[in-house]
MINU-300845 format. One record per residue (C-alpha): x, y, z; residue in three letters. Coordinates in steps of 0.1 Angstrom, whole numbers, plus 2048, in hexadecimal, padded with zeros to 3 digits. Last residue first. Example, Ala and Ser with C-alpha at 12.3 -4.5 7.8 and 13.67 -1.06 7.14 Angstrom:
BEGIN
   xx   yy   zz  residu
  889  7F5  847     SER
  87B  7D3  84E     ALA
***
This chain:
BEGIN
   xx   yy   zz  residu
  85F  5F7  793     UNK
  83C  5FB  794     UNK
  836  602  7B8     UNK
  854  61B  7B6     UNK
  848  62B  798     UNK
  828  631  7AA     UNK
  837  641  7C6     UNK
  84A  659  7B1     UNK
  82C  663  79C     UNK
  81A  667  7BB     UNK
  836  67E  7CB     UNK
  833  693  7A6     UNK
  80E  699  7A7     UNK
  811  6A1  7CF     UNK
  82D  6BB  7C6     UNK
  81D  6CC  7A8     UNK
  7FC  6CC  7BA     UNK
  80B  6DC  7D9     UNK
  81E  6F8  7C1     UNK
  7FB  6FF  7B3     UNK
  7EE  705  7D5     UNK
  80C  71D  7DD     UNK
  806  72E  7BC     UNK
  7E0  737  7C7     UNK
  7EA  740  7E6     UNK
  809  755  7E1     UNK
  803  765  7BD     UNK
  7E0  764  7BC     UNK
  7D7  772  7DF     UNK
  7F2  78E  7DE     UNK
  7E6  799  7BC     UNK
  7C5  79D  7CB     UNK
  7D0  7AD  7E7     UNK
  7E9  7C3  7D5     UNK
  7CE  7CF  7BC     UNK
  7B1  7D8  7D5     UNK
  7CB  7E9  7EE     UNK
  7D9  7FE  7D0     UNK
  7B4  805  7C1     UNK
  7AB  813  7E6     UNK
  7C9  826  7EB     UNK
  7C5  839  7CC     UNK
  7A0  83F  7CC     UNK
  7A8  851  7F0     UNK
  7BF  865  7DD     UNK
  7C8  863  7BC     UNK
  7C1  84D  79B     UNK
  7D1  86A  782     UNK
  7E2  84D  771     UNK
  803  851  784     UNK
  7F2  84A  7A1     UNK
  7E5  829  792     UNK
  809  81F  786     UNK
  811  807  7A2     UNK
  7F3  7F3  79B     UNK
  7FF  7EA  778     UNK
  820  7E3  784     UNK
  80F  7CC  79F     UNK
  7F6  7BC  787     UNK
  811  7AB  770     UNK
  81C  798  78E     UNK
  7FB  781  78C     UNK
  803  77C  768     UNK
  826  770  770     UNK
  81C  759  78D     UNK
  801  74C  77A     UNK
  817  741  758     UNK
  830  732  76C     UNK
  817  71D  784     UNK
  806  715  763     UNK
  826  708  752     UNK
  82F  6F4  770     UNK
  80A  6E2  771     UNK
  80E  6DD  74B     UNK
  82E  6CB  750     UNK
  821  6B6  76E     UNK
  802  6AA  758     UNK
  81A  6A4  739     UNK
  834  68A  750     UNK
  855  68B  741     UNK
  85B  6AE  74F     UNK
  87C  6BC  73A     UNK
  864  6D5  729     UNK
  862  6E5  74B     UNK
  88A  6E5  750     UNK
  891  6F3  72B     UNK
  878  710  733     UNK
  889  71A  752     UNK
  89C  738  742     UNK
  880  740  72B     UNK
  861  747  745     UNK
  872  749  765     UNK
  892  75A  75B     UNK
  87F  771  743     UNK
  866  77B  75E     UNK
  883  783  776     UNK
  895  799  75C     UNK
  872  7A9  752     UNK
  86C  7B2  77A     UNK
  88F  7BC  77C     UNK
  88D  7DB  761     UNK
  867  7E0  76E     UNK
  879  7EA  792     UNK
  88D  805  780     UNK
  86F  811  76E     UNK
  858  811  78B     UNK
  872  823  7A2     UNK
  878  83D  789     UNK
  852  844  782     UNK
  84E  846  7A7     UNK
  868  862  7AB     UNK
  857  874  792     UNK
  836  874  79F     UNK
  834  896  7AB     UNK
  817  89C  7C2     UNK
  804  87C  7CD     UNK
  80A  856  7D1     UNK
  82F  855  7DD     UNK
  838  83A  7F5     UNK
  837  81F  7DB     UNK
  855  835  7CA     UNK
  86C  82D  7E5     UNK
  865  804  7E6     UNK
  866  7FE  7C1     UNK
  88F  7FA  7C1     UNK
  889  7E2  7DF     UNK
  86F  7CC  7D1     UNK
  880  7C6  7AF     UNK
  8A3  7C1  7BE     UNK
  895  7A6  7D5     UNK
  885  795  7B4     UNK
  8A6  795  7A4     UNK
  8B9  78B  7C4     UNK
  8A2  769  7C6     UNK
  8A0  763  7A4     UNK
  8C6  75F  79F     UNK
  8CA  74F  7C0     UNK
  8AD  735  7BA     UNK
  8BA  72D  797     UNK
  8DE  727  7A1     UNK
  8D0  710  7BD     UNK
  8BC  6FD  7A3     UNK
  8D9  6F8  78D     UNK
  8EF  6EC  7A8     UNK
  8D3  6D4  7B2     UNK
  8CC  6C8  78F     UNK
  8A8  6D2  77F     UNK
  888  6C3  77B     UNK
  873  6DC  78C     UNK
  862  6DD  7AB     UNK
  87E  6F2  7BD     UNK
  87E  70C  7A3     UNK
  857  716  7AC     UNK
  860  714  7D3     UNK
  87E  72D  7CA     UNK
  869  744  7B9     UNK
  850  749  7D4     UNK
  86D  74B  7EC     UNK
  87C  76B  7DB     UNK
  859  777  7DB     UNK
  851  772  7FF     UNK
  86D  782  812     UNK
  870  7A3  7FF     UNK
  848  7A1  7F6     UNK
  843  7A4  81C     UNK
  859  7BE  824     UNK
  849  7D0  804     UNK
  826  7CA  812     UNK
  82D  7D8  833     UNK
  836  7FA  820     UNK
  80C  800  823     UNK
  811  813  843     UNK
  7F2  825  849     UNK
  7FD  844  85B     UNK
  7F0  84A  87F     UNK
  7DE  86D  880     UNK
  7BC  860  887     UNK
  7AC  865  866     UNK
  787  867  866     UNK
  76F  84F  85E     UNK
  74F  855  84A     UNK
  72C  856  85F     UNK
  718  835  868     UNK
  6F0  83E  868     UNK
  6DD  830  885     UNK
  6DB  851  895     UNK
  6E1  871  87F     UNK
  700  879  86F     UNK
  713  896  861     UNK
  735  892  857     UNK
  72E  88B  834     UNK
  71F  8B1  833     UNK
  744  8BE  83A     UNK
  745  8CD  818     UNK
  724  8E1  820     UNK
  737  8F2  83A     UNK
  731  8ED  863     UNK
  710  8FB  870     UNK
  710  916  887     UNK
  728  91F  8A0     UNK
  71E  912  8C0     UNK
  73A  915  8DD     UNK
  753  900  8EC     UNK
  76C  911  8FF     UNK
  78F  8FE  8FF     UNK
  7A3  920  8FA     UNK
  7A9  916  8D4     UNK
  784  915  8CF     UNK
  770  8F1  8C8     UNK
  757  8F4  8AF     UNK
  733  8E8  8BB     UNK
  71A  8E1  8A2     UNK
  728  8CB  888     UNK
  746  8BD  89A     UNK
  72F  8BD  8B7     UNK
  71A  8A5  8A4     UNK
  735  88D  898     UNK
  743  889  8B6     UNK
  720  881  8C7     UNK
  716  867  8AC     UNK
  737  855  8B2     UNK
  757  85D  89B     UNK
  763  840  886     UNK
  78A  83C  887     UNK
  7A4  838  869     UNK
  7CB  832  86A     UNK
  7C7  818  886     UNK
  7B2  7FE  873     UNK
  7C8  801  852     UNK
  7E6  7FB  868     UNK
  7D9  7DD  87B     UNK
  7D0  7CF  857     UNK
  7F1  7D6  84A     UNK
  800  7C6  86A     UNK
  7E9  7A6  865     UNK
  7F0  7A5  843     UNK
  815  7A2  848     UNK
  811  784  85E     UNK
  7FC  776  844     UNK
  815  77A  829     UNK
  832  76B  83D     UNK
  81A  74C  841     UNK
  810  750  81D     UNK
  835  74B  811     UNK
  83E  735  82E     UNK
  823  71A  820     UNK
  833  71D  800     UNK
  859  719  80E     UNK
  847  6F7  820     UNK
  83B  6EA  801     UNK
  85D  6EF  7EB     UNK
  870  6DF  809     UNK
  859  6C4  80B     UNK
  85E  6BC  7E3     UNK
  87E  6A1  7EA     UNK
  86E  691  807     UNK
  851  686  7F4     UNK
  82F  695  7FA     UNK
  815  68B  814     UNK
  827  698  832     UNK
  826  6BE  825     UNK
  801  6BF  823     UNK
  7FA  6CF  846     UNK
  813  6E9  83E     UNK
  801  6F4  81F     UNK
  7DF  6F4  82A     UNK
  7E6  707  84B     UNK
  7F8  720  833     UNK
  7DC  723  81C     UNK
  7C2  72B  83B     UNK
  7D9  746  845     UNK
  7E1  758  824     UNK
  7BB  755  819     UNK
  7AF  762  83B     UNK
  7C8  781  838     UNK
  7BC  788  815     UNK
  79A  786  81F     UNK
  7A0  7A3  83B     UNK
  7B4  7B8  827     UNK
  799  7B8  80C     UNK
  77E  7BE  828     UNK
  790  7DF  835     UNK
  798  7EA  814     UNK
  776  7E9  80A     UNK
  76A  7F5  82C     UNK
  77E  817  82B     UNK
  770  81F  807     UNK
  74E  817  812     UNK
  74F  82E  831     UNK
  75C  846  81C     UNK
  784  84D  821     UNK
  796  86F  829     UNK
  7BC  868  819     UNK
  7DB  869  82D     UNK
  7FA  875  81B     UNK
  81D  86B  830     UNK
  833  888  830     UNK
  853  88C  819     UNK
  845  8AB  804     UNK
  833  8BB  823     UNK
  856  8B9  836     UNK
  856  89F  84F     UNK
  866  8A4  86F     UNK
  88A  89B  876     UNK
  894  8B5  890     UNK
  8A2  8CB  875     UNK
  882  8CC  85F     UNK
  86F  8D8  883     UNK
  888  8F4  887     UNK
  884  8FD  861     UNK
  85E  8FE  868     UNK
  861  913  888     UNK
  878  92D  876     UNK
  85E  92F  859     UNK
  844  936  874     UNK
  856  94F  883     UNK
  863  961  861     UNK
  83E  961  858     UNK
  834  96E  87C     UNK
  84E  98A  87A     UNK
  841  993  859     UNK
  81D  998  864     UNK
  828  9AF  880     UNK
  83F  9C3  869     UNK
  822  9C6  84F     UNK
  80C  9D1  86C     UNK
  825  9EC  87D     UNK
  826  9FC  858     UNK
  7FF  A00  854     UNK
  801  A0C  878     UNK
  7F7  9FB  898     UNK
  7E9  A05  8B8     UNK
  7CA  9F3  8B6     UNK
  7CF  9DF  893     UNK
  7CC  9ED  871     UNK
  7D1  A12  879     UNK
  7E2  A24  85F     UNK
  7CD  A17  842     UNK
  7AD  A1C  855     UNK
  7B6  A43  860     UNK
  7C2  A4A  83F     UNK
  7A4  A3B  82D     UNK
  78D  A50  84A     UNK
  79E  A70  842     UNK
  79B  A6A  81C     UNK
  774  A66  820     UNK
  776  A86  834     UNK
  789  A9A  81D     UNK
  772  A8F  801     UNK
  754  A9C  814     UNK
  763  ABF  81A     UNK
  76C  AC1  7F5     UNK
  747  ABA  7EB     UNK
  73A  AD1  805     UNK
  74E  AED  7F6     UNK
***
């Protein structure tokens, strides 16, 4: 009899618990309440999409950075900007030293690095605005005092172990935190859309080509390179999740890339070989090869997210790779163009003196 009574008491307690989830609510009412919240949340989500807000799939992904990661990108962007600005000043100041027919090529070289310098200022500023360093008081408050929804602050114990990187002491720099302002690396594509066609034009303009053929090659290379940049833009925005669109953009962009490389190395080989001075011929071949080799790093860097280099590591690798490639293909090639123009100018002056 005692065992039966005990069982009945337990069943009664279970029934009471199941029937009274919240004060004044039965189990059925609780289920309805939860479903109403879910429906309301979905309706708000749909309303945000209709108003133009990003869905999670369309959102720009920002990744937490360590102090070292943030500073590596900060320093490489600063170094690239300094290279572009100094090369621009040098090239523009050397324009009067070359013959009239080669001034256009040298001016275009200066414009390439000038445009790149402007965009690197924008990229640098965007990177700085995307992250900020908390003060000691902010970091300590994050660990010790969690702000409640009503604005009341209270002590709730130490933060979880995975937040240990936020814990700082005086004299120790903590990791930067995301500000909510997205890092806009699309400035690079706006830069490439202008500078890559100009870069190819400056190479064509120092070659031994008739005016009509020179104009034709400039248009062919300019349009081909512009299509290469535009076709790769969409995929560049995707560095995590479903990378299928990034693969599609990479393949399409590579088609234009291979065409431009073919025209530069094979289509212009006759013009290169027609140079009477072997020194000038060697310089032109070097600038062609340097351009192609430096460009080969772009599709490789583009593949980093597809090679499972994701998150902050992908951002870091992409920034380092693109900056190094830009320095070589813009500053390095620009200085090589100057060497070609000054050598050809000196040869023409010597021929006039001897003739």
